[in-house]
C-alpha positions, -999 to +999 in steps of 0.1 A: +000+000+000+028+024+009+045+017-024+013+023-044+008+056-026+042+069-035+038+059-071+004+076-075+013+107-055-011+101-027-040+088-048-050+051-049-079+034-066-086-001-053-105-024-075-106+000-104-143+008-099-165+035-084-163+018-050-126+023-047-109+046-021-088+076-026-062+089-002-060+126+005-027+141+016-028+164+045-004+180+069-005+196+103-006+233+100+025+239+121+047+214+101+068+228+072+064+210+039+099+194+040+093+180+075+059+165+067+053+128+068+026+127+041+021+089+043+011+092+080-011+122+075-038+109+051-075+103+053-093+077+032-126+085+015-146+070-013-132+076-047-154+101-066-172+114-035-170+150-024-154+161+008-183+183+018-170+193+053-139+208+039-158+224+010-182+241+034-153+255+054-140+270+021-174+285+015-173+300+050-138+315+045-150+329+012-180+346+028-161+360+057-134+374+033-160+392+012-179+404+043-148+423+052-158+446+023-196+446+026-202+450+064-183+483+065-199+499+035-228+517+054-205+530+082-173+537+063-181+574+055-194+583+090-164+566+106-140+584+083-157+617+088-156+612+126-118+610+122-118+642+102-114+624+069-123+639+035-142+627+005-109+622-014-097+599+015-129+579+012-117+569-023-084+559-007-103+540+020-121+518-007-091+515-029-067+504-002-087+473+004-087+464-033-050+472-036-041+450-007-061+422-022-047+426-057-011+426-044-016+395-023-036+373-048-006+359-068+018+354-038-009+336-018-017+314-048+020+305-050+021+297-013-010+275-016+009+254-042+041+252-023+029+250+013-007+240+017-041+256+013-047+253+050-016+272+058-026+300+034-061+302+050-045+304+084-023+333+073-053+351+057-076+347+087-048+359+110-041+390+089-078+398+088-080+396+126-050+419+129-064+444+104-098+445+121-082+450+155-064+480+141-096+492+124-116+491+156-089+511+175-078+535+147-069+569+162-066+587+129-072+584+092-038+570+081-041+542+106-076+535+094-064+533+058-036+510+068-060+487+085-080+483+054-049+475+033-040+448+059-076+434+057-074+435+019-043+413+019-059+389+043-091+386+023-074+377-010-087+341-007-107+338-039-078+322-059-071+297-031-108+289-027-111+284-065-081+262-064-096+240-037-129+237-057-109+228-088-091+201-070-120+187-050-147+186-076-153+167-108-153+184-141-191+180-144-198+197-110-170+223-110-190+250-128-218+247-102-194+251-073-177+281-090-212+296-092-217+290-055-184+309-048-196+338-070-229+339-051-211+340-018-189+367-030-219+388-040-236+381-007-205+393+012-202+427-005-237+434-017-261+417+007-244+418+041-243+457+041-279+452+053-266+436+085-249+470+092-283+484+101-287+458+128-252+464+141-257+501+142-288+497+164-269+478+191-260+497+223-226+514+226-202+503+253-165+498+261-145+470+277-113+472+298-114+510+302-126+516+266-097+495+252-123+478+231-151+502+220-183+488+205-203+513+185-219+516+150-184+521+135-166+492+152-193+465+155-185+453+119-149+449+128-156+430+160-180+407+143-155+399+116-128+392+142-152+366+158-160+352+124-123+347+115-116+330+149-144+306+141-128+301+107-095+292+122-112+267+145-129+251+115-096+250+096-080+232+125-107+207+133-126+201+101-107+213+070-084+190+050-064+201+020-078+190-013-057+164-031-034+176-059-053+153-083-088+147-070-107+130-097-090+098-107-109+097-140-091+130-150-056+118-143-033+114-173-023+080-161-046+061-137-029+036-114-052+007-108-046-019-082-052-054-095-071-076-070-058-108-084-020-104-085-015-072-066+003-055-095-004-020-108-016-014-143-015+018-161-046+028-181-040+057-204-067+078-221-072+071-258-051+092-282-068+117-304-081+103-336-060+128-356-029+142-340-023+164-370-056+182-363-049+184-326-015+199-333-028+225-357-027+262-348-056+269-324-054+306-317-082+324-298-098+356-310-074+380-293-096+410-302-126+394-285-104+386-254-092+422-251-128+434-255-139+411-227-111+425-205-122+461-211-158+452-205-148+435-172-130+467-162-161+487-168-184+465-147-159+461-118-150+498-119-186+510-119-196+489-089-165+502-071-177+537-077-211+529-063-195+512-033-177+545-027-204+569-034-238+553-027-237+552+011-225+588+017-247+602-010-278+586+006-268+602+039-259+636+026-286+641-001-315+624+016-306+625+053-308+587+058-292+572+089-266+544+090-294+519+097-316+530+068-287+532+044-277+496+054-312+483+047-314+500+013-281+487+001-287+452+016-321+451+001-307+458-033-281+431-027-309+406-021-324+415-054-291+409-071-288+375-053-321+366-069-306+373-103-277+349-095-301+322-085-321+328-117-291+328-139-295+293-153-330+299-168-319+334-179-291+318-199-316+296-217-332+327-232-302+351-236-266+344-248-236+357-229-230+386-254-267+396-251-265+397-213-233+418-215-251+443-238-281+444-214-258+451-185-241+480-202-275+495-211-287+492-175-256+510-163-262+538-187-299+540-177-291+540-140-264+567-144-288+590-163-314+587-136-290+592-107-273+622-125-302+645-116-292+669-144-326+684-150-349+676-120-344+665-084-348+628-080-367+614-050-353+588-028-372+559-043-361+568-079-325+572-068-327+538-051-341+524-084-312+539-103-286+523-079-305+490-081-303+490-119-266+489-116-260+471-083-288+445-085-291+439-122-263+452-144-234+438-123-248+403-117-259+399-153-230+415-171-201+406-149-211+369-148-217+368-185-185+385-195-165+361-172-182+331-188-176+345-223-140+352-216-134+316-204-152+302-235-132+323-260-099+309-247-087+281-270-055+262-261-044+290-238-038+282-201-071+290-185-057+296-150-032+322-161-056+341-183-084+340-157-058+354-133-052+383-156-090+388-159-093+389-121-062+412-117-077+436-143-109+438-124-091+444-091-070+472-107-102+487-120-117+487-085-087+506-072-085+532-100-122+538-103-127+543-066-099+569-065-112+587-095-147+586-081-136+603-049-116+629-068-146+638-091-169+639-061-147+663-041-139+685-071-170+685-092-198+670-072-216+636-074-232+644-108-197+642-124-193+607-111-225+595-128-215+613-160-183+593-159-202+561-153-225+569-182-194+576-205-178+543-194-209+523-201-215+539-235-179+534-245-180+497-237-214+494-253-200+507-286-170+484-282-194+454-277-215+463-308-183+466-329-170+432-320-205+416-313-201+389-340-168+378-326-180+375-290-188+338-294-173+307-276-143+292-292-152+260-311-127+233-319-128+219-354-140+183-354-112+157-356-108+140-389-109+103-385 
């Protein structure tokens, strides 16, 4: 058995059927990789079954990481203003989180490959706890901004969560679990702001001589500290690293244990019918890929501008409280979550490129309404304008352009190019948030909505120009 384990890199199929067992390599979190005894740190499970406990822990880590953005949205401007911050610094506040996440994504992905996913999750949760502690005790604006950058670094768990899902699921179920991650991401930053209203209604008090202050500004941080502590406990007691090769049917060479003579046999997948066709030049449509990147930048950037502007604008223009603002933004997030849950039937009616076009039109329409160029807009209509972007355009357009980008890729490495796609979106969040705060402080909120309108119209024109090329890549059939 030990010999078979070493030859199959920790994966063993017994009997060659669906009832075989698969070993999953794990390691204690305190043990360096070169000191681990992998053969003694394994758990057996049925081959082809899903390790749901570990997957649920990954989902929880994903939700907590995104809640680090969403829970503070309603109170970020009042907290910054209480520390004598400016509107321009609000843009830095939002951008610092995205910048920290963007800078940490690639290094954390590298560490997850060379150490273990559990070790990376430990580091991320610990950094988030540190950042939230600094956030709750920040004496001035620079410290507050630094705390958000630290939290941003710690919340860069999406790539590691996706890597776990990719390893732990079969090819047939992988897309579904990726959709679950996207839904949790949306819940974290778009729905959980509604919980800010509940937190803001809690009584204010201090512990240990006001060393720990609990109020509408700091409750989100304290709740996130507790959530990350729970996450660390789950990582220690429940989570097990996904195997490097999970699905035995997807291995290049499958080692099968022969019940009769105890020897291993290698079963290799059939060769392509026509190697000449497989080796032919299969280049993706580079123009379509670039167009998808630019469209992605528009969607991610616009939602970052709303993340920066919506909450303070509701408070300043309409006099809403932190609680009311939380309920408005959280309610719009629930509507967007409904769009995610309805995405499968929606895709039966509309193609990806049609959904991208619809999303761009909705951004333009919402920006025109919120602009208030000619007549004052009542609260309900302004909420509707935000909802067109926050609840409809982003879930529809962003999900569709991600799917379209992945389908246009031909023989290119999907992981690397999807990383570029994510990095471009993170960079857009940083730049658009900073630009939004600058426009708001220099020219008023109307200028921000004009810029959102211009961005949506520009990408709409781009989409129409390359519309016929925004189609999934199709491989030519093999010639037998």
